[in-house]
C-alpha positions in Angstrom: 22.3 -62.9 -18.0 25.0 -62.3 -15.6 24.6 -64.2 -12.0 26.7 -64.1 -9.2 25.8 -66.3 -6.4 28.4 -65.5 -3.6 28.7 -62.1 -1.9 29.2 -60.7 1.6 28.1 -57.8 3.5 29.0 -56.0 6.8 26.3 -58.4 8.3 29.4 -60.9 8.2 33.0 -60.0 6.9 32.2 -57.7 3.9 33.1 -54.0 4.0 29.8 -52.7 2.2 26.5 -52.8 3.9 23.7 -55.3 2.2 22.2 -52.5 0.2 25.6 -51.2 -1.1 26.4 -55.0 -2.2 23.3 -55.0 -4.3 23.9 -51.6 -5.7 27.5 -52.7 -6.5 26.2 -55.7 -8.3 23.8 -53.4 -10.3 26.7 -51.3 -11.3 28.8 -54.3 -12.3 26.2 -55.1 -14.7 24.7 -58.1 -13.0 21.2 -59.3 -13.6 21.1 -61.5 -10.3 23.2 -61.4 -7.2 23.1 -63.8 -4.1 23.8 -62.2 -0.4 25.6 -65.1 1.5 26.9 -63.9 4.8 28.5 -66.2 7.1 25.9 -67.9 9.5 23.7 -64.9 9.4 20.6 -63.9 7.4 20.0 -60.4 8.8 20.9 -58.7 6.0 18.1 -60.3 3.8 15.4 -57.5 4.4 18.0 -54.4 3.6 19.1 -56.5 0.5 15.5 -57.0 -0.6 14.5 -53.5 -0.6 17.7 -52.4 -2.8 17.0 -55.2 -5.0 13.5 -54.1 -5.5 14.4 -50.6 -5.9 17.2 -51.1 -8.3 15.6 -53.7 -10.4 18.1 -56.6 -9.8 17.4 -60.2 -9.2 18.3 -61.4 -5.7 18.9 -64.8 -4.2 18.8 -64.6 -0.3 21.2 -67.2 1.0 24.0 -68.0 3.8 27.4 -69.4 4.1 27.7 -72.0 6.9 30.8 -72.6 8.6 31.4 -76.4 9.0 34.2 -78.8 10.1 34.8 -82.3 9.4 35.4 -84.6 12.2 39.1 -84.6 11.6 39.3 -80.8 11.7 39.0 -79.6 8.1 37.0 -76.3 7.4 34.1 -76.8 5.1 32.0 -73.7 3.9 28.5 -74.6 2.7 26.2 -72.2 0.7 22.7 -72.2 1.5 20.2 -70.7 -1.0 16.5 -69.9 -0.4 16.3 -71.8 2.8 13.6 -71.1 5.5 15.3 -68.5 7.9 13.5 -69.5 11.0 14.0 -73.1 10.7 14.7 -74.0 14.3 17.3 -76.8 13.7 19.3 -74.5 11.2 19.0 -71.5 13.6 20.5 -73.4 16.5 23.6 -74.4 14.8 24.3 -71.0 13.1 23.7 -69.3 16.7 26.1 -71.8 18.1 28.7 -71.1 15.4 28.2 -67.5 15.8 28.8 -67.6 19.6 31.7 -69.8 19.1 33.4 -67.2 16.7 33.0 -64.4 19.2 34.7 -66.5 22.0 37.5 -67.4 19.5 38.0 -64.0 18.1 38.2 -62.6 21.9 40.9 -65.5 22.5 42.7 -64.5 19.3 42.9 -60.7 20.3 43.9 -61.5 23.7 46.9 -63.6 22.5 47.9 -61.0 19.9 47.6 -58.1 22.3 50.7 -59.7 24.1 52.8 -58.7 21.2 51.0 -56.2 19.1 48.9 -52.9 19.8 45.4 -54.4 19.4 42.5 -55.0 21.9 38.9 -56.1 21.7 37.5 -52.5 21.2 39.7 -52.0 18.2 38.0 -55.3 16.5 34.7 -53.8 17.2 35.3 -50.8 15.7 35.7 -52.5 12.5 32.7 -54.7 12.6 29.0 -53.5 12.3 26.5 -54.1 15.2 25.4 -57.8 15.4 28.1 -58.8 12.5 29.3 -62.5 12.5 32.7 -61.7 13.9 35.7 -63.6 12.6 39.4 -63.3 11.5 38.7 -60.6 8.8 37.6 -58.1 11.3 40.7 -58.9 13.5 42.8 -58.3 10.3 41.0 -55.1 9.8 42.3 -54.0 13.2 45.7 -55.2 12.8 45.9 -53.1 9.4 44.7 -50.2 11.2 47.4 -50.6 13.9 50.0 -50.9 11.0 50.9 -54.5 11.7 49.8 -55.6 8.3 49.4 -53.8 4.8 45.8 -55.3 4.3 43.6 -58.2 5.1 45.6 -60.7 2.6 48.9 -59.8 4.5 47.5 -60.3 7.9 46.0 -63.8 6.9 49.3 -64.9 5.4 51.2 -64.0 8.6 49.6 -63.6 12.1 46.3 -65.0 11.5 47.2 -67.9 9.5 46.1 -71.4 10.9 49.7 -72.2 11.7 50.4 -69.1 13.8 50.5 -69.2 17.7 47.7 -66.7 17.9 45.2 -69.0 15.9 42.3 -70.6 17.8 39.8 -72.9 16.4 36.1 -72.7 17.1 33.0 -74.8 16.9 31.3 -75.6 13.6 28.7 -78.2 12.5 29.6 -81.3 10.5 29.0 -80.6 6.8 27.1 -83.8 6.5 24.6 -82.6 9.2 24.6 -79.1 7.7 23.4 -80.3 4.4 20.6 -82.1 6.0 19.7 -79.0 7.9 19.6 -76.9 4.9 17.3 -79.4 3.1 15.3 -79.7 6.0 14.7 -75.8 5.7 13.9 -76.0 2.1 17.2 -74.6 0.9 19.7 -75.5 -1.7 22.9 -76.6 -0.3 26.0 -76.0 -2.6 29.6 -76.8 -1.4 31.6 -73.3 -1.5 35.1 -73.3 -3.0 35.5 -77.1 -2.3 39.1 -77.5 -3.3 40.6 -74.1 -2.4 43.9 -75.7 -1.3 45.7 -72.4 -0.7 43.2 -71.7 2.1 44.3 -75.1 4.2 43.4 -78.6 3.9 40.6 -79.7 1.6 38.4 -82.7 2.1 38.8 -86.1 0.7 36.7 -87.4 -2.1 34.6 -89.5 0.4 33.3 -86.4 2.3 32.0 -85.3 -1.1 30.1 -88.6 -1.5 28.8 -88.3 2.1 27.6 -84.9 1.4 25.9 -85.7 -2.0 24.1 -88.9 -0.1 23.2 -86.4 2.6 21.6 -84.1 -0.2 24.1 -82.0 -1.3 22.7 -80.4 -4.7 25.7 -78.4 -5.9 29.4 -77.3 -6.3 30.7 -74.1 -6.6 33.4 -74.7 -9.2 34.3 -71.5 -10.9 36.0 -69.6 -8.0 39.4 -68.1 -8.0 40.6 -70.2 -5.3 39.8 -73.5 -6.9 42.8 -74.5 -8.8 42.3 -75.8 -12.5 43.2 -79.4 -11.6 40.7 -79.4 -8.8 37.9 -77.9 -11.2 38.5 -80.8 -13.4 37.8 -83.2 -10.4 34.7 -81.2 -9.2 33.5 -81.2 -12.9 33.8 -84.9 -12.8 31.8 -85.4 -9.6 29.2 -82.9 -10.7 28.8 -85.1 -14.0 28.5 -88.4 -12.2 26.1 -86.8 -9.7 24.1 -84.6 -12.1 25.1 -81.6 -9.4 24.1 -78.1 -9.9 27.5 -76.2 -11.0 28.0 -72.5 -9.9 30.4 -69.9 -10.6 30.9 -66.9 -8.2 33.1 -64.1 -6.9 33.0 -64.5 -3.3 32.8 -60.7 -3.2 33.7 -59.0 -0.1 34.0 -55.3 -1.0 37.5 -53.8 -0.2 38.2 -56.8 2.2 39.3 -59.1 -0.6 40.7 -58.6 -4.3 37.4 -60.5 -5.6 35.6 -58.6 -8.0 31.7 -58.9 -8.7 31.0 -61.1 -12.0 34.7 -62.4 -12.1 33.1 -65.7 -12.3 29.3 -66.5 -12.9 26.5 -69.0 -12.9 24.5 -70.1 -16.1 20.9 -69.3 -16.3 20.2 -73.1 -16.4 21.9 -73.8 -13.2 20.0 -70.8 -11.5 16.7 -72.4 -12.7 17.7 -75.6 -11.1 18.3 -73.8 -7.8 15.0 -72.0 -7.9 13.1 -75.2 -8.7 14.6 -76.9 -5.8 13.9 -74.3 -3.2 11.0 -74.3 -1.1 12.0 -72.4 2.1 12.1 -68.9 0.7 11.6 -66.8 -2.5 13.8 -64.9 -4.6 13.5 -61.1 -5.2 12.7 -59.8 -8.9 10.7 -62.3 -10.7 11.6 -60.5 -14.2 15.1 -61.0 -13.7 14.6 -64.6 -12.8 12.5 -66.1 -15.7 9.1 -65.2 -14.0 10.1 -67.3 -10.6 
């Protein structure tokens, strides 16, 4: 069984619609894929229809933007939560609103030096999408400022750039508690991706685990090998779910579907722990 539990669509910062992501997963030979757009679940219905039509298993999910008290960015994957849970909805709505205000401010700063305005960013995001730096990057690429998203992030959109603006995000410990309250399964996404910026200290892992964290995304291209060894030790000591995923964004990133995968046994643990919503495609998910 090929299982990839981290993929993004145009609902957030991917370049393919939810149905196209599912179709791409089927073409890549995956048996199961998870749709995990940033702070959004509005792609679930379209992805569900595509999964049922194409006969592929779908795990509905979301990637929650978090930030520690000392300002370190954390991403938390939530699988099979109740998308209508009021507490979780309140937090992700606050995060999405903050992202929009942040993006507008960044575009305003960029426009002082580059041929970019808010209308350009809108042209590169789907209606209702969670707008973030990837959409600004796409506008910069279209304007000839950068060759691709990776170059844009490495230059004008880096967190060290004068154009960078922070935004509100929920504390990761609170996010874990909210996901569990919503019947979901919280998994720490690419926890030691040091190339993206600062990573959390060991005590944050312990606090998140104490709050109900159930898993770690270990096999991910942005986790260095030394960091993966640390994560496997944490997972072993706390009997955590271990996942591997692509973090697919279509043409938005070089990440390819199924470049890292999750074992059927770990998927079974996710399905057993979830009470908020159901996966799609029982025949692909062991009858779940």
